[in-house]
C-alpha positions, -999 to 999 in steps of 0.1 A, spaced: 544 -371 360 522 -402 364 526 -422 396 511 -454 410 481 -437 424 470 -421 391 440 -441 377 445 -460 345 422 -449 316 407 -478 296 396 -478 269 419 -452 254 398 -422 244 400 -406 210 413 -374 224 443 -390 242 477 -377 234 498 -396 209 519 -423 228 556 -415 230 581 -436 209 611 -430 232 620 -447 264 644 -421 277 675 -441 270 697 -451 240 672 -477 228 656 -472 193 618 -476 188 610 -507 167 573 -515 170 541 -508 190 513 -534 195 478 -523 206 457 -546 228 420 -542 223 388 -554 241 362 -575 223 345 -543 211 376 -533 193 385 -504 217 422 -499 224 431 -506 260 470 -503 261 501 -508 241 533 -527 243 564 -511 227 596 -528 215 630 -511 217 664 -522 206 699 -510 214 727 -508 189 743 -539 205 712 -559 199 697 -558 234 659 -557 232 632 -546 256 595 -546 255 576 -523 277 539 -519 285 525 -485 278 494 -474 297 474 -442 297 468 -425 331 447 -396 343 469 -372 362 462 -339 379 475 -322 347 455 -344 323 460 -376 304 496 -389 303 513 -420 291 532 -442 315 557 -471 312 551 -502 332 522 -524 341 505 -522 375 493 -554 391 458 -552 377 471 -549 341 495 -578 347 465 -599 359 445 -589 328 473 -602 306 476 -635 324 438 -639 323 436 -630 286 462 -657 277 
């Protein structure tokens, strides 16, 4: 399982596993947005989920290199959050 010490992989390589569409709770997958660099390479995703009662959540989805290979992780580390602020 990825942890905070696993390095982030950007851009996302072509042989990366398909990103999951479940968040591990009762929320339903709605949409995924891919953020790209100026060269058009995918860097990370954000994913929107909705619960039956209408509650919504949007989570960043990043690729990490773990001891067992490439794995997707939920949440944004500080450097990714800084990138998003800088980008806007």
